[in-house]
C-alpha positions in Angstrom: -7.1 24.8 6.0 -6.0 23.6 2.5 -2.7 22.5 3.8 -4.5 20.0 6.1 -6.6 18.4 3.4 -4.1 15.7 2.4 -3.7 14.6 6.0 -7.4 14.7 6.5 -7.8 12.4 3.5 -5.2 9.9 4.9 -6.9 9.9 8.3 -10.3 9.4 6.6 -8.9 6.4 4.8 -7.9 4.9 8.2 -11.3 5.4 9.7 -13.2 4.2 6.5 -10.9 1.1 6.4 -12.1 0.1 9.8 -15.7 0.9 8.7 -15.3 -1.8 6.0 -15.2 -4.4 8.8 -18.8 -3.6 9.5 -20.1 -3.9 5.9 -21.1 -6.9 3.9 -18.1 -7.7 1.5 -18.9 -6.8 -2.1 -22.1 -5.1 -1.1 -23.0 -1.6 -2.5 -21.8 0.1 0.7 -18.6 -2.0 0.9 -17.7 -1.0 -2.7 -18.6 2.7 -2.1 -16.4 2.9 1.0 -13.7 0.9 -0.7 -13.7 3.3 -3.7 -13.5 6.3 -1.4 -10.5 4.8 0.4 -8.8 4.2 -3.0 -9.5 7.7 -4.2 -8.2 9.2 -1.0 -5.0 7.1 -1.4 -4.5 8.4 -4.9 -5.2 12.0 -4.0 -3.6 12.7 -0.6 0.0 12.6 -1.8 -0.8 14.2 -5.1 -2.5 17.1 -3.4 0.3 17.5 -0.8 2.9 17.7 -3.6 0.8 20.0 -5.8 0.1 22.4 -3.0 3.6 22.2 -1.6 2.4 21.0 1.8 4.3 17.6 1.9 5.6 16.6 5.3 7.2 13.6 6.9 4.1 13.4 9.1 1.8 13.3 6.1 4.0 10.7 4.3 3.9 8.6 7.5 0.1 9.0 7.9 -0.3 8.0 4.2 1.7 4.9 4.8 -0.2 4.0 8.0 -3.5 4.5 6.0 -2.2 2.2 3.3 -1.1 -0.4 5.8 -4.5 -0.4 7.7 -6.5 -0.6 4.5 -4.3 -3.4 3.2 -4.5 -5.5 6.4 -8.3 -4.9 6.8 -9.2 -5.7 3.2 -7.0 -8.8 3.3 -8.7 -9.9 6.5 -12.1 -9.4 4.9 -11.1 -11.3 1.8 -9.6 -14.4 3.4 -12.8 -16.3 3.4 -13.2 -15.6 -0.3 -9.7 -16.6 -1.3 -8.8 -20.1 -2.3 -5.0 -19.5 -2.6 -2.8 -22.4 -3.3 0.2 -23.1 -1.1 2.8 -21.7 -3.6 1.0 -18.4 -3.6 0.7 -18.4 0.2 4.5 -19.0 0.4 5.2 -16.3 -2.2 3.1 -13.8 -0.1 5.1 -14.8 3.0 8.3 -14.2 1.1 7.2 -10.8 0.0 6.2 -10.0 3.6 9.6 -11.1 4.8 11.3 -8.8 2.2 9.1 -5.9 3.4 10.0 -6.7 7.0 13.7 -6.8 6.2 13.3 -3.4 4.4 11.6 -2.0 7.5 14.5 -3.3 9.7 17.1 -1.7 7.4 15.2 1.6 7.4 14.9 1.5 11.2 18.6 0.8 11.6 19.7 3.6 9.2 17.1 6.3 9.9 15.7 5.2 13.3 12.2 5.1 11.8 10.2 2.6 9.8 10.2 4.1 6.3 8.0 3.2 3.4 9.1 4.6 0.0 6.8 6.1 -2.6 8.4 4.5 -5.6 6.6 3.9 -8.9 6.7 0.2 -8.3 5.2 0.6 -4.9 2.4 2.7 -6.5 1.9 0.1 -9.1 1.6 -2.6 -6.4 -0.8 -0.4 -4.5 -2.9 0.0 -7.6 -3.1 -3.7 -8.2 -3.8 -4.4 -4.5 -6.6 -1.9 -4.8 -7.9 -3.6 -7.9 -7.5 -7.1 -6.5 -11.0 -7.4 -5.0 -12.5 -6.3 -8.2 -10.3 -8.3 -10.6 -10.3 -11.7 -8.8 -14.0 -12.0 -9.4 -13.6 -11.5 -13.2 -10.3 -13.2 -14.2 -9.8 -15.7 -11.4 -8.0 -15.7 -8.1 -4.9 -17.6 -9.2 -4.2 -15.4 -12.2 -4.7 -12.2 -10.2 -2.6 -13.5 -7.3 0.3 -14.4 -9.6 0.2 -10.9 -11.3 0.0 -9.2 -8.0 2.8 -11.3 -6.5 5.1 -10.5 -9.4 4.6 -6.8 -9.1 4.8 -6.9 -5.3 8.0 -8.9 -5.4 9.7 -6.4 -7.8 8.6 -3.5 -5.6 9.6 -5.2 -2.3 13.1 -6.0 -3.7 13.5 -2.5 -5.1 12.5 -0.9 -1.8 14.9 -3.2 0.1 17.8 -2.4 -2.3 17.1 1.4 -2.0 17.0 1.1 1.7 20.4 -0.7 1.7 22.1 1.4 -0.9 20.8 4.9 -0.2 23.0 7.4 1.6 20.2 9.6 2.7 16.5 9.2 3.4 14.2 10.2 0.5 10.7 8.7 0.9 9.6 10.2 -2.5 12.3 8.5 -4.5 10.7 7.2 -7.7 12.9 4.2 -8.4 16.2 2.6 -7.7 17.5 4.2 -10.8 17.2 7.6 -9.1 19.7 6.9 -6.2 
């Protein structure tokens, strides 16, 4: 049973992410569900590695959970965001780099692969913090910070996908090729 807990946490994040669509943004229940999603994201991979139950299925499920949470929260936040055109274009550029990385991984490994690098984890942390931070320090400042970190991690992931000779989703940085 313990070996299934990391995958259960990832699956729970997917379900709870969809539940966010039915809560009032920034309400008590929204924040509770959002925090549970974030905690599950931080703990699923950690527990899988600690208990020695890591699997390619679990890594993929974690990535799917991250993707759904990101897309759903972004969809919810759109009405609250007043992003300027340069930031919107920057986000589009980051998405294009991520898409190119996905294409490279599909061509090399016949699968869309998301890497668990430190820079991707940092990006995930700032993405998770975004709805909480933008209300305190301003949308433009947080957007620039997040875009900087996301650009670095997207470029690093693309370079790893291009330069790596074998698949290692748990590579921690480009300096560990």
